[in-house]
C-alpha positions as CSV (number, residue, x, y, z in Angstrom):
1,M,-41.2,-18.2,106.4
2,S,-40.6,-14.9,108.2
3,R,-39.0,-14.7,111.6
4,I,-42.3,-13.6,113.3
5,Q,-44.1,-16.6,111.8
6,Q,-41.4,-19.0,113.0
7,S,-41.7,-17.6,116.5
8,T,-45.5,-17.7,116.6
9,D,-45.4,-21.3,115.2
10,Q,-43.0,-22.3,118.0
11,I,-45.3,-20.8,120.7
12,L,-48.3,-22.5,119.2
13,R,-46.6,-25.9,119.2
14,G,-45.6,-25.3,122.8
15,L,-49.2,-24.7,123.7
16,R,-50.6,-27.6,121.8
17,A,-48.1,-29.9,123.4
18,G,-50.1,-29.8,126.6
19,L,-53.6,-28.7,125.4
20,V,-56.1,-31.0,123.7
21,G,-59.0,-29.6,121.7
22,Q,-58.4,-26.0,122.7
23,D,-57.0,-24.5,119.5
24,E,-59.2,-21.4,119.8
25,L,-57.8,-20.8,123.3
26,A,-54.2,-21.3,122.1
27,R,-54.8,-18.8,119.2
28,G,-56.5,-16.3,121.6
29,L,-53.5,-16.4,124.0
30,L,-51.1,-15.8,121.1
31,L,-53.2,-12.9,119.8
32,A,-53.0,-11.3,123.2
33,L,-49.3,-11.9,123.3
34,L,-48.7,-10.1,120.0
35,A,-51.1,-7.3,120.8
36,N,-49.6,-6.8,124.2
37,G,-52.9,-7.1,126.1
38,H,-54.4,-8.8,129.1
39,V,-56.9,-11.6,128.9
40,L,-59.9,-12.7,130.9
41,L,-60.5,-16.5,130.7
42,E,-64.0,-17.6,131.7
43,G,-65.2,-21.2,132.2
44,V,-66.2,-23.7,134.8
45,P,-63.5,-25.4,136.8
46,G,-61.4,-28.1,135.1
47,L,-61.1,-26.7,131.6
48,A,-57.3,-26.2,131.6
49,K,-57.4,-22.4,132.0
50,T,-54.5,-22.4,134.4
51,R,-52.6,-25.0,132.5
52,A,-52.8,-23.0,129.3
53,V,-51.2,-19.9,130.9
54,R,-48.4,-22.0,132.4
55,L,-47.8,-23.6,128.9
56,L,-47.6,-20.1,127.4
57,A,-45.0,-18.9,130.0
58,N,-43.0,-22.1,129.4
59,A,-43.0,-21.6,125.6
60,C,-41.8,-18.0,126.0
61,N,-39.3,-18.6,128.8
62,A,-41.0,-15.8,130.7
63,T,-41.0,-15.4,134.5
64,F,-44.3,-16.7,135.8
65,K,-46.3,-16.0,139.0
66,R,-49.7,-17.4,140.0
67,I,-51.9,-15.5,142.4
68,Q,-54.8,-17.5,143.9
69,F,-57.6,-15.0,144.5
70,T,-59.5,-15.7,147.7
71,P,-62.0,-13.8,149.8
72,D,-59.3,-13.0,152.5
73,L,-56.7,-11.7,150.0
74,L,-55.4,-8.2,150.6
75,P,-54.0,-5.7,148.0
76,A,-50.5,-5.9,149.6
77,D,-50.6,-9.7,148.9
78,I,-50.6,-8.8,145.1
79,I,-48.5,-5.7,144.6
80,G,-46.3,-5.9,147.7
81,T,-45.7,-3.5,150.5
82,R,-43.0,-1.4,152.4
83,V,-41.5,-2.9,155.5
84,Y,-39.8,-0.8,158.2
85,R,-36.2,-2.0,159.0
86,R,-35.3,-1.2,162.5
87,D,-31.6,-1.8,162.0
88,T,-31.4,0.8,159.2
89,G,-34.3,3.0,160.1
90,E,-35.6,2.9,156.6
91,F,-38.4,1.3,154.7
92,E,-37.7,-1.7,152.5
93,V,-39.8,-2.6,149.5
94,R,-41.1,-6.1,149.4
95,Q,-42.3,-6.8,145.9
96,G,-45.5,-8.8,145.4
97,P,-46.1,-11.6,142.9
98,V,-47.3,-9.1,140.3
99,F,-43.6,-8.5,139.5
100,A,-43.4,-11.1,136.8
101,Q,-43.7,-11.1,133.1
102,I,-46.7,-13.4,132.9
103,V,-49.1,-13.2,135.9
104,L,-51.9,-15.6,136.4
105,A,-54.7,-14.1,138.5
106,D,-56.5,-17.4,139.2
107,E,-60.2,-17.2,140.0
108,I,-60.0,-13.4,140.1
109,N,-63.7,-13.0,140.9
110,R,-63.4,-14.9,144.2
111,A,-61.7,-11.8,145.8
112,A,-63.5,-8.6,146.8
113,P,-63.6,-5.7,144.3
114,K,-61.1,-3.7,146.4
115,V,-58.6,-6.5,146.0
116,Q,-59.3,-6.8,142.2
117,S,-58.7,-3.1,141.9
118,A,-55.1,-3.6,143.1
119,L,-54.3,-4.6,139.6
120,L,-55.7,-1.5,137.9
121,E,-52.5,0.5,137.8
122,A,-50.4,-2.5,137.0
123,M,-52.5,-3.4,134.0
124,Q,-52.8,0.1,132.6
125,E,-49.5,1.7,133.4
126,R,-47.2,-1.4,133.8
127,Q,-46.1,-0.1,137.1
128,V,-46.9,-0.3,140.8
129,T,-46.9,2.5,143.3
130,L,-45.8,1.7,146.9
131,G,-45.7,4.6,149.2
132,D,-44.5,7.6,147.2
133,Q,-42.5,5.7,144.7
134,S,-43.5,4.0,141.4
135,H,-41.8,0.8,140.5
136,P,-41.8,-0.4,136.8
137,L,-42.9,-4.0,136.2
138,P,-40.9,-6.4,134.1
139,Q,-41.3,-6.3,130.3
140,P,-43.3,-7.8,128.8
141,F,-46.0,-7.7,131.4
142,L,-49.2,-9.6,130.8
143,V,-52.1,-10.5,133.1
144,F,-54.1,-13.6,132.4
145,A,-57.1,-13.9,134.8
146,T,-59.3,-16.9,135.1
147,Q,-62.9,-16.5,136.2
148,N,-65.8,-18.8,137.1
149,P,-69.2,-17.8,135.7
150,V,-70.8,-15.2,138.0
151,E,-73.7,-17.5,138.8
152,Q,-71.3,-19.7,140.8
153,Q,-71.4,-19.4,144.6
154,G,-68.7,-17.2,146.3
155,T,-68.0,-14.9,143.4
156,Y,-68.0,-11.2,142.9
157,P,-68.6,-9.2,139.7
158,L,-65.4,-7.5,138.4
159,P,-65.4,-3.6,138.6
160,E,-66.2,-2.0,135.2
161,A,-62.8,-0.2,135.2
162,Q,-61.0,-3.6,135.6
163,V,-63.0,-5.4,133.0
164,D,-62.3,-2.7,130.4
165,R,-58.6,-3.2,130.9
166,F,-58.7,-6.7,129.6
167,L,-58.0,-6.8,125.9
168,M,-60.1,-9.9,125.3
169,K,-62.5,-12.2,127.2
170,L,-62.2,-15.8,126.0
171,I,-65.0,-18.3,126.8
172,I,-63.6,-21.8,127.5
173,R,-66.0,-24.6,126.6
174,H,-66.1,-28.3,127.3
175,P,-64.1,-30.6,125.0
176,S,-65.6,-33.1,122.6
177,V,-65.9,-36.7,123.7
178,E,-62.9,-37.8,121.7
179,D,-60.8,-34.9,123.0
180,E,-61.8,-35.7,126.6
181,R,-60.5,-39.2,126.1
182,K,-57.2,-37.8,124.9
183,I,-57.0,-35.5,127.9
184,V,-57.5,-38.3,130.4
185,R,-54.8,-40.4,128.7
186,M,-52.3,-37.4,128.6
187,V,-52.8,-36.6,132.2
188,M,-52.4,-40.2,133.2
189,D,-49.1,-40.4,131.4
190,E,-47.6,-37.2,132.9
191,R,-47.2,-35.5,136.3
192,E,-46.3,-32.0,135.4
193,V,-47.1,-29.4,132.7
194,P,-44.9,-30.5,129.7
195,S,-42.0,-28.2,128.8
196,S,-41.8,-27.2,125.2
197,K,-38.7,-28.3,123.4
198,E,-39.0,-25.3,121.1
199,T,-39.1,-22.0,123.0
200,I,-38.3,-18.4,122.4
201,A,-36.6,-15.9,124.7
202,A,-38.8,-13.6,126.8
203,G,-37.0,-10.6,125.3
204,D,-38.1,-11.8,121.8
205,I,-41.7,-11.1,122.8
206,L,-41.0,-7.4,122.8
207,E,-39.6,-7.6,119.3
208,L,-42.6,-9.6,118.1
209,Q,-44.9,-7.0,119.5
210,A,-42.9,-4.2,117.9
211,E,-43.0,-5.9,114.5
212,T,-46.7,-6.5,114.8
213,R,-47.2,-2.7,115.4
214,K,-44.8,-1.4,112.8
215,K,-45.1,-3.8,109.9
216,T,-48.8,-4.4,109.7
217,Y,-50.7,-1.8,107.8
218,V,-54.1,-0.6,109.0
219,D,-56.1,1.4,106.5
220,E,-58.3,4.3,107.5
221,H,-61.5,2.5,106.5
222,I,-60.6,-0.4,108.9
223,I,-60.3,2.1,111.7
224,T,-63.7,3.6,110.7
225,Y,-65.3,0.2,110.7
226,A,-63.9,-0.7,114.1
227,T,-65.0,2.6,115.7
228,N,-68.5,2.2,114.1
229,L,-68.9,-1.2,115.7
230,V,-68.0,0.2,119.1
231,Q,-70.3,3.2,118.7
232,A,-73.1,0.8,117.8
233,T,-72.9,-0.6,121.3
234,R,-73.3,2.9,122.7
235,D,-76.0,4.1,120.3
236,P,-77.8,1.1,118.9
237,A,-80.7,3.2,117.6
238,R,-78.4,5.2,115.3
239,F,-77.4,1.9,113.6
240,E,-81.0,0.6,113.3
241,L,-80.7,-1.9,116.1
242,A,-84.1,-1.2,117.5
243,R,-84.6,-4.8,118.8
244,H,-81.9,-4.1,121.4
245,K,-83.4,-0.9,122.7
246,G,-83.3,-1.1,126.5
247,H,-80.9,-4.1,126.4
248,I,-77.6,-2.2,126.8
249,A,-76.9,-0.5,130.1
250,L,-73.4,0.6,129.1
251,G,-71.6,0.3,125.8
252,A,-68.0,-0.2,125.0
253,S,-65.5,2.7,125.6
254,P,-62.9,4.1,123.0
255,R,-60.5,1.6,124.6
256,A,-62.5,-1.1,122.8
257,S,-61.9,0.6,119.4
258,I,-58.2,0.5,120.1
259,A,-58.4,-3.1,121.2
260,L,-60.3,-4.2,118.1
261,V,-57.6,-2.8,115.8
262,Q,-54.7,-4.2,118.0
263,V,-56.1,-7.7,118.0
264,A,-57.1,-7.6,114.3
265,R,-53.5,-6.6,113.5
266,A,-52.2,-9.5,115.5
267,R,-54.6,-11.8,113.6
268,A,-53.3,-10.6,110.3
269,V,-49.8,-11.5,111.4
270,L,-50.9,-15.0,112.3
271,E,-52.5,-15.3,108.9
272,G,-49.3,-14.3,107.2
273,R,-50.5,-10.9,106.0
274,N,-49.0,-7.5,106.4
275,S,-52.3,-5.6,106.3
276,V,-55.6,-5.8,108.2
277,L,-58.8,-6.8,106.5
278,P,-62.4,-6.3,107.6
279,E,-62.6,-10.1,108.2
280,D,-59.9,-9.7,110.9
281,I,-62.1,-7.1,112.7
282,K,-65.1,-9.4,112.4
283,A,-63.3,-12.5,113.6
284,V,-61.9,-10.8,116.8
285,A,-64.9,-8.6,117.6
286,P,-66.8,-11.1,119.9
287,D,-63.7,-11.7,122.1
288,V,-62.9,-8.0,122.3
289,L,-66.5,-6.7,122.9
290,R,-68.4,-9.3,124.9
291,H,-67.1,-8.2,128.3
292,R,-67.5,-4.5,127.5
293,V,-71.2,-4.6,126.7
294,L,-73.0,-4.4,130.0
295,L,-76.6,-5.6,129.9
296,T,-79.7,-4.3,131.6
297,Y,-81.9,-6.5,133.8
298,H,-84.5,-6.3,131.0
299,A,-82.0,-8.0,128.6
300,E,-81.1,-10.7,131.2
301,A,-84.8,-11.4,131.8
302,E,-85.3,-11.9,128.1
303,G,-82.2,-14.2,127.8
304,V,-80.3,-11.7,125.6
305,T,-76.5,-12.1,125.8
306,A,-73.7,-9.8,124.9
307,D,-72.6,-12.2,122.2
308,Q,-76.0,-12.0,120.5
309,I,-75.8,-8.2,120.5
310,V,-72.3,-8.2,119.1
311,S,-73.4,-10.7,116.4
312,D,-76.3,-8.5,115.4
313,I,-74.0,-5.4,115.3
314,L,-71.7,-7.3,113.0
315,G,-74.6,-8.2,110.7
316,I,-75.9,-4.6,110.4
317,V,-72.9,-2.2,110.6
318,P,-71.5,-1.9,107.0
319,V,-67.8,-2.0,106.1
320,K,-67.0,1.5,104.7
């Protein structure tokens, strides 16, 4: 077994030690870790979204900060601020909770858009600007944001620029009856999130990400396939998706093409391969594209979802 497989297996065991019936969520978090991308987790309250991110930080020995997004939150509460020191006559930088390796933005859509936008520079540039100085964030730096469905009261839609910075959007669903019984028993028997006995060093994450980039081959036809899928969200008529004419208000950006290849490359690593297959692209496409396809009111009125559109695109766009 290769070193990268040993490390990923250790992380998965750490996640599964405290998660029941959420294997897809565990794999999704690990894919994001290898691909060095941020994740948006959507689901109703009580589905272990926060718990999953804490378990990931524990398994990686990474510094962890949780930010509870509320309507009265201010940008300075996230990124920090400069404070004037009268004794020295100078400004002192007070770093906010964003200065951590794994940041949990809990219920991110309960804060106003201007507050959500405070993460834009951090997520894209891995730095924060306070005053006239830029401060690099710890490496690795990953944001995991939880979100309640937009239909819930007291929520705001995320700005398009912010949504596009999330590598993936994972939908968390209710557990099965048997898994729910196991969850109740596990919580009754413990008081805290269990610590994994097998962990890796936070610095090892950077090496895993580098190995994923350098040692996983991506053929040109894979890149062509990924870009065609993304272009189909912007120009459905060109790909004979007439049934979705008028359903897409805004398609995915070129950042989505990059994300597709990055996550597919990470999936190939988890499958023990050193090259990306079209099946990898198909497997990760829903998680990578669903939040980047903005629907029209016409689509919502007809009950058309982004997942349905992505599924139709996968069924029509050929692998070349």
